[in-house]
DSSP file (Angstrom, degrees, kcal/mol; ACC not computed):
  #  RESIDUE AA STRUCTURE BP1 BP2  ACC     N-H-->O    O-->H-N    N-H-->O    O-->H-N    TCO  KAPPA ALPHA  PHI   PSI    X-CA   Y-CA   Z-CA
    1    1 A M              0   0    0      0, 0.0     2,-0.4     0, 0.0    71,-0.2   0.000 360.0 360.0 360.0 143.1   -4.3   41.8  -55.7
    2    2 A L  E     -A   71   0A   0     69,-3.7    69,-2.9     2,-0.0     2,-0.6  -0.928 360.0-133.9-118.5 145.2   -7.0   43.4  -57.9
    3    3 A K  E     -A   70   0A   0     -2,-0.4     2,-0.4    67,-0.2    67,-0.2  -0.897  34.3-178.8 -97.0 119.8  -10.0   41.7  -59.5
    4    4 A V  E     -A   69   0A   0     65,-2.5    65,-3.0    -2,-0.6     2,-0.6  -0.970  27.9-134.2-128.1 133.5  -10.1   42.9  -63.1
    5    5 A L  E     +A   68   0A   0     -2,-0.4    63,-0.2    63,-0.2    61,-0.1  -0.778  45.1 153.0 -86.1 118.3  -12.5   42.1  -65.9
    6    6 A L  E     -A   67   0A   0     61,-2.5    61,-2.8    -2,-0.6     2,-0.2  -0.964  51.8 -96.5-142.3 154.6  -10.5   41.3  -69.0
    7    7 A P  E >   -A   66   0A   0      0, 0.0     3,-2.2     0, 0.0     4,-0.3  -0.544  44.8-116.2 -66.6 144.0  -10.8   39.2  -72.2
    8    8 A L  G >  S+     0   0    0     57,-2.5     3,-1.7     1,-0.3    56,-0.2   0.809 111.9  65.9 -54.7 -34.1   -9.1   35.9  -71.6
    9    9 A R  G 3  S+     0   0    0     54,-2.6    -1,-0.3     1,-0.3    55,-0.1   0.741 100.2  52.1 -63.1 -21.9   -6.4   36.6  -74.2
   10   10 A D  G <  S+     0   0    0     -3,-2.2    -1,-0.3    53,-0.3    -2,-0.2   0.455  89.6  95.2 -92.9  -1.4   -5.1   39.5  -72.0
   11   11 A V  S <  S-     0   0    0     -3,-1.7     3,-0.1    -4,-0.3     4,-0.1  -0.773  81.8-115.9 -92.9 129.8   -4.8   37.4  -68.9
   12   12 A P    >   -     0   0    0      0, 0.0     3,-1.3     0, 0.0    16,-0.2  -0.315  39.9 -95.9 -60.8 144.4   -1.3   35.8  -68.2
   13   13 A L  T 3  S+     0   0    0      1,-0.2    16,-0.2    14,-0.1     3,-0.1  -0.263 109.5  27.8 -58.0 149.6   -1.2   32.0  -68.3
   14   14 A L  T 3  S+     0   0    0     14,-3.5     2,-0.3     1,-0.3    -1,-0.2   0.583  88.2 138.9  69.5  15.3   -1.5   30.3  -64.9
   15   15 A T    <   -     0   0    0     -3,-1.3    13,-1.6    13,-0.2     2,-0.4  -0.654  57.7-117.5 -83.7 144.6   -3.5   33.2  -63.5
   16   16 A T  E     +B   27   0A   0     54,-0.4    54,-2.1    -2,-0.3     2,-0.3  -0.714  44.9 167.3 -82.1 129.8   -6.5   32.4  -61.3
   17   17 A V  E     -BC  26  69A   0      9,-2.6     9,-2.6    -2,-0.4     2,-0.3  -0.894  26.7-148.4-135.4 164.5   -9.8   33.6  -62.9
   18   18 A T  E     -BC  25  68A   0     50,-1.9    50,-2.7    -2,-0.3     7,-0.1  -0.944  36.0 -99.2-125.7 155.4  -13.5   33.2  -62.4
   19   19 A K  E >   - C   0  67A   0      5,-0.6     3,-1.6    -2,-0.3    48,-0.2  -0.369  44.5-102.4 -67.0 157.3  -16.1   33.4  -65.2
   20   20 A R  T 3  S+     0   0    0     46,-0.9    -1,-0.1     1,-0.3    47,-0.1   0.827 119.9  26.8 -53.7 -38.4  -17.8   36.7  -65.4
   21   21 A T  T 3  S+     0   0    0     47,-0.0    -1,-0.3     0, 0.0     2,-0.2   0.265 114.2  78.9-110.0  11.2  -21.0   35.5  -63.6
   22   22 A G    <   -     0   0    0     -3,-1.6    -4,-0.1     2,-0.1     3,-0.0  -0.525  59.0-149.9-116.1-178.9  -19.5   32.7  -61.6
   23   23 A R        +     0   0    0     -2,-0.2     2,-0.2    -5,-0.1    -1,-0.1   0.493  62.0 110.7-123.1 -13.9  -17.6   32.0  -58.4
   24   24 A K        -     0   0    0      1,-0.1    -5,-0.6    29,-0.0     2,-0.3  -0.449  65.3-129.7 -69.4 133.7  -15.7   28.8  -59.4
   25   25 A E  E     -B   18   0A   0     -2,-0.2    29,-0.7    -7,-0.1     2,-0.3  -0.629  27.8-180.0 -90.0 143.4  -12.0   29.4  -59.8
   26   26 A Y  E     -BD  17  53A   0     -9,-2.6    -9,-2.6    -2,-0.3     2,-0.4  -0.940  24.6-129.0-134.2 155.5  -10.0   28.3  -62.8
   27   27 A L  E     -BD  16  52A   0     25,-2.4    25,-2.3    -2,-0.3     2,-0.5  -0.896  27.0-126.4-100.8 139.1   -6.4   28.4  -64.0
   28   28 A V  E     + D   0  51A   0    -13,-1.6   -14,-3.5    -2,-0.4     2,-0.3  -0.740  36.7 175.3 -85.1 127.1   -5.7   29.8  -67.5
   29   29 A K  E     - D   0  50A   0     21,-2.6    21,-3.1    -2,-0.5     3,-0.1  -0.977  34.5-161.8-135.2 148.3   -3.7   27.4  -69.6
   30   30 A G  S    S+     0   0    0     -2,-0.3    14,-2.7     1,-0.2     2,-0.3   0.531  84.9  24.3 -99.2 -11.4   -2.5   27.3  -73.1
   31   31 A A  E     -F   43   0B   0     12,-0.2     2,-0.5    19,-0.1    12,-0.2  -0.991  66.9-139.2-152.1 151.7   -1.8   23.6  -73.1
   32   32 A I  E     -F   42   0B   0     10,-2.5    10,-3.0    -2,-0.3     2,-0.5  -0.965  16.1-152.3-114.8 128.3   -2.9   20.5  -71.1
   33   33 A H  E     -F   41   0B   0     -2,-0.5     2,-0.6     8,-0.2     8,-0.2  -0.891   6.7-164.5-103.7 125.5   -0.2   17.9  -70.1
   34   34 A I  E     -F   40   0B   0      6,-3.2     6,-2.4    -2,-0.5     2,-0.3  -0.948   7.7-160.1-112.1 120.0   -1.4   14.3  -69.7
   35   35 A H        +     0   0    0     -2,-0.6     2,-0.3     4,-0.2     3,-0.1  -0.748  39.6  86.8-101.1 146.0    1.0   12.0  -67.9
   36   36 A G  S    S-     0   0    0     -2,-0.3    -2,-0.0     1,-0.1     0, 0.0  -0.984  93.6 -36.7 161.6-158.2    0.9    8.3  -68.1
   37   37 A T  S    S+     0   0    0     -2,-0.3    -1,-0.1     1,-0.3    -2,-0.0   0.832 140.0  31.3 -65.3 -30.5    2.2    5.4  -70.2
   38   38 A T  S    S-     0   0    0     -3,-0.1    -1,-0.3     2,-0.0    -4,-0.1  -0.740  89.8-153.6-125.8  83.0    1.8    7.6  -73.3
   39   39 A P        -     0   0    0      0, 0.0     2,-0.3     0, 0.0    -4,-0.2  -0.230  17.1-174.5 -58.2 142.8    2.4   11.2  -72.2
   40   40 A Q  E     -F   34   0B   0     -6,-2.4    -6,-3.2     2,-0.0     2,-0.4  -0.962  21.1-152.3-137.7 154.2    0.6   13.8  -74.3
   41   41 A V  E     -F   33   0B   0     -2,-0.3     2,-0.7    -8,-0.2    -8,-0.2  -0.995   9.8-160.3-126.2 125.1    0.4   17.5  -74.6
   42   42 A I  E     -F   32   0B   0    -10,-3.0   -10,-2.5    -2,-0.4     2,-0.3  -0.921  11.0-155.9-107.3 113.1   -2.7   19.1  -76.0
   43   43 A E  E     -F   31   0B   0     -2,-0.7   -12,-0.2   -12,-0.2     2,-0.1  -0.666  22.0-112.4 -86.9 140.0   -2.1   22.6  -77.3
   44   44 A A        -     0   0    0    -14,-2.7     3,-0.1    -2,-0.3    -1,-0.1  -0.458  35.0-112.8 -68.0 142.1   -5.0   25.1  -77.4
   45   45 A E    >   -     0   0    0      1,-0.2     3,-2.0    -2,-0.1    -1,-0.1  -0.278  48.3 -75.4 -68.2 162.1   -6.0   26.1  -80.9
   46   46 A E  T 3  S+     0   0    0      1,-0.3    -1,-0.2    16,-0.0     3,-0.1  -0.386 123.7  21.4 -60.1 134.1   -5.5   29.6  -82.0
   47   47 A G  T 3  S+     0   0    0      1,-0.2    16,-2.5    -3,-0.1     2,-0.3   0.535 110.7  93.8  84.5   7.4   -8.1   31.9  -80.5
   48   48 A V  E <   - E   0  62A   0     -3,-2.0     2,-0.3    14,-0.3    -1,-0.2  -0.977  47.4-178.0-132.5 144.3   -8.8   29.3  -77.7
   49   49 A L  E     - E   0  61A   0     12,-2.4    12,-2.7    -2,-0.3     2,-0.4  -0.930  26.1-116.0-133.3 161.9   -7.5   28.9  -74.1
   50   50 A F  E     -DE  29  60A   0    -21,-3.1   -21,-2.6    -2,-0.3     2,-0.5  -0.797  13.5-158.5 -99.9 140.1   -8.2   26.3  -71.4
   51   51 A L  E     -DE  28  59A   0      8,-2.8     8,-2.6    -2,-0.4     2,-0.5  -0.986  15.1-166.5-111.7 120.4   -9.8   27.0  -68.1
   52   52 A V  E     -DE  27  58A   0    -25,-2.3   -25,-2.4    -2,-0.5     6,-0.2  -0.937   7.0-147.8-115.0 121.4   -8.9   24.2  -65.6
   53   53 A S  E >   -D   26   0A   0      4,-2.7     3,-1.7    -2,-0.5   -27,-0.2  -0.323  30.1-107.4 -80.7 166.9  -10.8   23.9  -62.3
   54   54 A K  T 3  S+     0   0    0    -29,-0.7    -1,-0.1     1,-0.3   -28,-0.1   0.772 122.3  58.4 -63.2 -25.6   -9.3   22.7  -59.0
   55   55 A A  T 3  S-     0   0    0      2,-0.1    -1,-0.3     1,-0.0    -3,-0.0   0.488 124.1-105.2 -82.1  -3.6  -11.4   19.5  -59.6
   56   56 A G    <   +     0   0    0     -3,-1.7     2,-0.2     1,-0.3    -2,-0.1   0.515  68.8 150.0  92.9   5.7   -9.6   19.0  -62.9
   57   57 A E        -     0   0    0      1,-0.0    -4,-2.7    -5,-0.0     2,-0.5  -0.535  32.3-152.7 -72.2 137.7  -12.5   20.0  -65.2
   58   58 A I  E     -E   52   0A   0     -2,-0.2     2,-0.4    -6,-0.2    -6,-0.2  -0.957  13.1-174.0-120.3 127.1  -11.2   21.5  -68.4
   59   59 A N  E     -E   51   0A   0     -8,-2.6    -8,-2.8    -2,-0.5     2,-0.6  -0.978  14.3-151.5-117.4 130.0  -13.1   24.0  -70.5
   60   60 A A  E     +E   50   0A   0     -2,-0.4   -10,-0.2   -10,-0.2    -2,-0.0  -0.906  30.6 171.9 -96.4 119.2  -11.8   25.2  -73.9
   61   61 A V  E     -E   49   0A   0    -12,-2.7   -12,-2.4    -2,-0.6    -2,-0.0  -0.920  39.0 -92.3-130.9 152.8  -13.2   28.7  -74.4
   62   62 A P  E >   -E   48   0A   0      0, 0.0     3,-1.8     0, 0.0   -14,-0.3  -0.328  34.0-125.8 -59.6 144.0  -12.6   31.5  -77.0
   63   63 A D  T 3  S+     0   0    0    -16,-2.5   -54,-2.6     1,-0.3   -53,-0.3   0.511 107.6  68.0 -73.4  -1.2   -9.9   33.9  -75.9
   64   64 A T  T 3  S+     0   0    0    -17,-0.3    -1,-0.3   -56,-0.2     2,-0.1   0.507  72.6 117.5 -90.1  -6.5  -12.4   36.7  -76.3
   65   65 A T    <   -     0   0    0     -3,-1.8   -57,-2.5   -58,-0.1     2,-0.4  -0.402  68.3-125.7 -62.1 131.3  -14.4   35.5  -73.3
   66   66 A E  E     +A    7   0A   0    -59,-0.2   -46,-0.9    -2,-0.1     2,-0.3  -0.682  36.7 172.4 -83.5 131.8  -14.4   38.0  -70.5
   67   67 A V  E     -AC   6  19A   0    -61,-2.8   -61,-2.5    -2,-0.4     2,-0.7  -0.879  36.7-113.7-131.3 162.9  -13.2   36.7  -67.1
   68   68 A I  E     -AC   5  18A   0    -50,-2.7   -50,-1.9    -2,-0.3     2,-0.4  -0.909  38.1-163.1-100.6 117.0  -12.4   38.2  -63.7
   69   69 A A  E     -AC   4  17A   0    -65,-3.0   -65,-2.5    -2,-0.7     2,-0.8  -0.806  19.8-136.3-105.5 139.7   -8.7   37.8  -63.1
   70   70 A D  E     +A    3   0A   0    -54,-2.1   -54,-0.4    -2,-0.4     2,-0.3  -0.849  42.4 168.9 -89.8 107.5   -6.9   38.1  -59.8
   71   71 A L  E     -A    2   0A   0    -69,-2.9   -69,-3.7    -2,-0.8     2,-0.1  -0.919  36.2-118.8-127.2 147.1   -3.9   40.2  -60.7
   72   72 A A    >>  -     0   0    0     -2,-0.3     4,-2.0   -71,-0.2     3,-0.6  -0.447  38.3-107.3 -73.3 155.7   -1.1   42.1  -58.8
   73   73 A D  H 3> S+     0   0    0      1,-0.2     4,-2.2     2,-0.2     5,-0.2   0.886 120.7  52.8 -51.3 -43.9   -0.9   45.8  -59.4
   74   74 A C  H 3> S+     0   0    0      1,-0.2     4,-2.1     2,-0.2    -1,-0.2   0.841 106.4  53.2 -66.4 -32.8    2.2   45.4  -61.5
   75   75 A E  H <> S+     0   0    0     -3,-0.6     4,-2.3     2,-0.2    -1,-0.2   0.895 108.3  50.2 -68.0 -39.2    0.5   42.9  -63.8
   76   76 A V  H  X S+     0   0    0     -4,-2.0     4,-2.4     2,-0.2    -2,-0.2   0.928 110.9  49.2 -63.0 -44.9   -2.4   45.3  -64.4
   77   77 A M  H  X S+     0   0    0     -4,-2.2     4,-2.5     1,-0.2    -2,-0.2   0.903 110.1  51.4 -61.2 -41.7    0.1   48.0  -65.2
   78   78 A Q  H  X S+     0   0    0     -4,-2.1     4,-2.4     2,-0.2    -1,-0.2   0.916 110.1  48.9 -63.0 -43.5    1.9   45.7  -67.6
   79   79 A I  H  X S+     0   0    0     -4,-2.3     4,-1.9     2,-0.2    -2,-0.2   0.920 112.0  49.0 -61.9 -44.1   -1.3   44.8  -69.4
   80   80 A L  H  X S+     0   0    0     -4,-2.4     4,-1.0     1,-0.2    -2,-0.2   0.904 111.3  49.5 -63.1 -41.7   -2.3   48.4  -69.7
   81   81 A E  H  < S+     0   0    0     -4,-2.5     3,-0.5     1,-0.2     4,-0.2   0.906 110.0  51.0 -64.3 -41.5    1.1   49.4  -71.1
   82   82 A E  H >< S+     0   0    0     -4,-2.4     3,-1.0     1,-0.2    -1,-0.2   0.861 107.4  53.8 -64.0 -36.0    1.0   46.5  -73.7
   83   83 A Q  H 3< S+     0   0    0     -4,-1.9    -1,-0.2     1,-0.2    -2,-0.2   0.748 109.3  48.9 -71.3 -23.2   -2.5   47.6  -74.9
   84   84 A H  T 3<        0   0    0     -4,-1.0    -1,-0.2    -3,-0.5    -2,-0.2   0.309 360.0 360.0-100.4   8.6   -1.2   51.2  -75.5
   85   85 A E    <         0   0    0     -3,-1.0    -1,-0.2    -4,-0.2    -2,-0.1   0.475 360.0 360.0 -83.0 360.0    1.9   50.2  -77.5
């Protein structure tokens, strides 16, 4: 695994990240699913993604926010290839 500084929009969904200056881990999500008597799905607006902590805290942040992502070597290569297409 590599720790890579990337804009959030370039990080695959469900990747573990930390904020640029933090240590708290978050999962990147494009939608939040709420289960219960009236299940709901909240989709992120265009240009926004959700960061969900292990404690269940949810932050909606611009997809231009730089985060540190834990990525496998092959994921880093895929991101680099996509940026050069």
